[in-house]
N, C-alpha and C positions, 0 to 999 in steps of 0.2 A: 883789905880793910873796907867796910861799908858802914852806912849809917842807917839805923832803923829808928823811926819816930817813937818816942817814949809813950804816946798816947794811942798808938796802934797796937792791938793784941798781937799774939804769938806770930813771929815772922814766918813760921812754916805752915801757915794755913792759907788755903786759897782765898777765903774771904778776906784776910789781912792784906794780901797782895792786890786784890781787887780794890779795896779801900784806898791803898796808896794811889793807884792810877785814877780812881774817881776824884780823889782830892786834887789831882793835877789837871782836872777838867775832861777826863775821858768818861765815856758812857759805854755801856755794854751793848754789843750788836751781834746779830746772828750771821752777819755777812763776813765771810772769811776772805773774800776777794780784795784786791787793791781797789781803792776808791780815790780818784783824783780829788785833791783838795782836803783829803783827810790823812792823818797819820794814825796808825793802828799799833796796838800791842796784842800779841797772842800769848796766853799763859798755858804752857804745857804742864801736865801732871803725871805723876807715876800712876797708871791705871789701878795698880793693886791697892795703894793707899790713898789715892786722890790727893796727894800732897804736891805742891808746886815743885817743878824740877828745872824749868827753863822759860825764858821770855824771848820772843822774836819781835822785832819792830819793823813796821812798814812805813815808808815815806810816801806812799801812794802809787809807787811804781814797782818796788821790789822789797822783799823781806830781808832783813839783816839779822844775823845771829853772831854771837861770840861763843866760839867752841874751844874751851880750854884756854890756856895762857897765850895770849897774843894771836889767836887765830879768829879772824872775822871772816864770814862768808855772806854772800848775797844768794838768795834763792827765790825763785819765782812762786813757789808754792809752799804752804805750811806742811804738806804731806811729806816733803823731803826728809824731815826730821822725826816724823811720827812713826811709832812702832808699837811694840807690846811691852809688857813689864820687864822684858829682858834687855830692852833697849835704853840707852842712857837718857833720852829726852822725853819719852812717853808719848802722850796724846794731847792734842789741844783741847782744853776744856772751856776756855773763855777767850773771847775776842773783845777788845775795847777800842774805841776810836774817839778822836777830837779833830776839829778843824784845824788845818795847818795855818799858822799865824802868818800874815803877809810880811 
């Protein structure tokens, strides 16, 4: 079960996913590295259709991903889950960040 705000357009569009995070205080960045003091999200897309397929989250030290039911992993790089259209998670298209609240 999940919640999608009624005033945000189609849930399967990259721009819609980006809007959700910007409403939560995130801003887009070109920096894919960990940044102390910032939490980040990376949106993966299917490269053939450019539709969102996965989100990874960084706490400033490590990326975290949920892979299937009940499987959470930590990974140092976004590259670990990147691949091509045959891979489940796709490629990172967008990274957003916001300051970590004290």
